[in-house]
C-alpha positions in Angstrom: 134.8 145.2 346.9 134.5 143.1 350.1 133.4 139.5 350.2 130.2 138.5 352.1 130.7 135.1 353.8 126.9 134.4 353.6 126.5 135.4 349.9 129.4 133.2 349.0 128.5 130.1 351.1 131.5 130.4 353.3 129.5 130.6 356.5 126.0 130.1 357.8 124.3 132.2 360.5 121.8 131.3 363.1 119.3 134.0 363.9 116.3 133.4 366.1 113.0 135.1 365.4 112.2 137.9 367.8 108.5 137.0 367.6 108.5 133.1 368.1 112.1 132.1 368.7 112.2 129.8 365.6 115.4 129.8 363.6 115.1 132.2 360.7 116.0 131.4 357.0 118.5 133.6 355.2 116.8 134.9 352.0 119.9 136.6 350.7 120.9 140.2 350.1 118.0 142.6 350.9 118.9 144.7 347.9 118.0 141.8 345.6 114.4 142.4 346.4 114.4 146.2 345.6 113.4 145.8 342.0 113.5 143.3 339.1 117.1 144.3 338.0 118.8 144.8 341.4 120.1 141.2 341.6 122.1 141.9 338.5 123.6 145.2 339.6 126.9 146.0 341.3 126.6 145.4 345.0 128.7 148.5 346.0 126.5 150.7 343.9 123.4 149.3 345.5 124.8 149.8 348.9 124.9 153.6 348.3 121.1 153.6 348.3 120.2 150.6 350.5 118.9 152.7 353.4 121.8 151.7 355.7 124.0 154.8 356.0 127.3 153.0 356.6 126.9 149.6 355.0 129.4 150.4 352.2 131.9 152.2 354.4 131.7 149.7 357.2 131.8 146.6 354.9 128.4 145.2 355.9 126.0 143.2 353.7 122.3 143.6 354.6 120.6 140.2 354.6 116.9 139.5 354.7 116.0 136.9 357.3 112.5 135.3 357.3 110.8 133.1 359.9 109.3 130.0 358.4 106.9 129.6 361.3 105.3 133.1 361.8 106.4 134.9 358.7 108.2 137.7 360.6 111.2 139.2 358.6 114.0 141.4 359.5 117.3 142.6 358.1 120.6 141.9 359.7 124.0 143.4 358.7 126.7 140.8 358.1 130.4 141.8 358.3 132.2 141.3 355.0 
């Protein structure tokens, strides 16, 4: 199991909103929002069904980014 630098507070990331250019907030792993129990499940197991075909094989952690100004959200893949 790889280590995500964002999930573990080792690094911050700056992503600008594609709609209004405001800096977006990192809302954590996108898989945590799938259902009420996903935050407690094994990350590698969740990656097998996260909708990103190679996130597990390529060591990428999908993070939900949300714009505090316009509400736009998007998912970015962070290298573990």
